[in-house]
N, C-alpha and C positions, 0 to 999 in steps of 0.2 A: 222367308221373316218378311209379315207384311212392316209397311211402316211403324202401323200401331203396334206391336210386340217390340220394334227394336225401339221406340221410344219409353217406352214403360221399361224396357231394360235398361237403357241409357241411364234413368231417372234412377234406379234402385241401384247402381254400379255409384251412382254418385253420394244416393244416400248412405250406402255401405263404407265408403268412403270415411263419409264426417263421424257413422257411428263407428270405422275403426281407430279412426284416430281421438273419436271424443274416448275409448273404450280404455289407449294408453295410459291416458291422464288418471283414468279414476281409481279412487282409491282401493284399497284392500280391504273388506271389512273383515275385524279380528273376532266377530263375537259370532258363534256355531248358531245356528238357527235365529237370527237376526231379525229375520221376519216373520216368525211362526209355521213356516208354511210345513213343515214335517206333519202340523195337525195335532205335536204335544208343546208341553214345555220345556222339556230338558231341552239345552242343559240350565231354564231358568229356576230360579226360584225365589222365593218367598219368605219371609218371617211376621212374626204378630200375626196373632189371634183373629186378631181383627178382618185381617186381609184374604178375601174370598178370590182367586184369579179362576177363569175357565179360559182356555181358547175356545171360538167362534168360530164358526165359517161361513157370517155374513158381515157387511159392512167395512172389509178391510180395504184399507188405500192404495193398499198393495199386494196384489197376489190372492188367494182364497180365504187366508186365515189372518186373523189380529188376538192380541189378547186382551182379554175383558177384563178388571179387575173392579172387584168393589169391597169398599172398608165402612164395615157397617159399624164401627166405633172407632169417633175421633180418641187419637192418642194424647200421653200425657206432655209427650213432644214427639213430633213430626218424626222423629226417626225412628221411633217406637216400632213403624210399621214401615216393610221395602220391598222390592224385586231388586232383584240380581242375578247376575252373571261373573260366577267366579272364574281362579283358575289361571289368574292373566300375572303378567308381568310387564311393568312400566321400565323399558330401558331409561337410562341414567342419560339425561342430555334433552330426549325427545320431547314433541311434542302431541298431542293427541286432541283428536274430536270424537264429542259424542252427541251424536241425532239419532232423533225421534221422533215420528209423527202420532199427537196426540191429540183426542178431544173428549170433552167433560160436562155431561150437562148441567150440572152443578156446577163448573166453571174452578173446578179442582187446582189448588196448586199441586206443584211436585218441585222435590229439588234432584237437580243431576247432579251425582256427586261420584267419578273416578276415586276410588282411595285404596290406602293401605288396609289388609283385609286383617288384620289383630287390633289390641289396644296399641296407641291411643286412636284409630282411626283415620289418620290423618288425608283428607279432601285434598284433590288440584283441581282448581278450578272449578268448585261447585258454585253452583247459583241456583235457586230459588223463581219459579217460572209458574203465570198463571196459565191455566190450560183453556182453551173455547171451546163451546159450543159444538163447535165444525172442526175435520181435520186439516193440523195445521204441521210445518215443522218445526222444532225447538233444537238447538245446538247448544254448547259451551264446545271450548278451545284450552285443555288446560297451559300454564306456561310449562318451561323444560321441565324434566323433571329432575330436581337438583340429586338424587341418588338412582340407582335401581330400586325399584318400589315390588319388594315381594315376600309373601302373596298379596297379590292387588285384586279387586274384585270393582267392576262396574253397580254402581247402583243406583235407584232411585229412591228417594223415601217419601214416603203415599200415607202417611197418617194423620195429615195436617187436618182433617177433617170427616162426618159420614158422607158419604156417594160413591162415584163408580167413575171409571175412566178406560178410554180404550187405548193400546198401544201397538203401533205396527211400525214393520221398517226400523228397526235400529240398527244403528253405524255407531261403530268403533274403527278409527281409524288413526292412523299415524298421519302427521301434519295437521296444517292450517285444512278449515272449515274449505270444500268442497264444493259451489254451486249447481245442486242438478245433478250430482252423484247417484241419487236413486236411479234419476231417470235412464241413465245410462242403461244400466241392466234391461229396463222396461224397451229400450229403440233395439235391442238385442232379439226377446222377442216380437217385436215389428215387421223387422227384418224379415226373420222367417217365413212369419205371417205372408209378409207381402211375397216373398220369393214362391211361396207355397201356391196363393192364388194367380203370378204370373203363371207356373206349370199348367196349370191347370186350364188354361186358357189357349 
């Protein structure tokens, strides 16, 4: 083994140790297809006739796909149109964090709302935020659930105004916000690439 290859392997092992250590603390995303990498929307859905969603294969911040959403008519209320991920149960006493990467040419507003999926549609930690023209990460953390919430859904209210936005790498997990949680997955990909490059030498 040459000195150069030995050095590269040593660096790779050190990098792997960092990645593994990080991955142990990385949260588990409770959202299936949170990054839209299936190339389709399911199990995501939208409501409101003014909302026009489409999974697109360009401009994603993570992976190949992201979701492009158009609101062609302003709602009488901002909750008249929404993007949802249903079929969840929020456990009593637990807190949850909802994270999404977003951008909007018109700098639209969006409401993050983990909620009871039936009347009275009780929200937990919901918050209205304003998107920017460039990709940025946005998140909320709920208070501890006062009781078990079933049925529950992760909802984004999006009928604030006419315009469009892009959303990618959506995560919903138990516990407080974890900075860089999405980069842990990307690091694993980079590790595989680096190992392949060394083997090829």
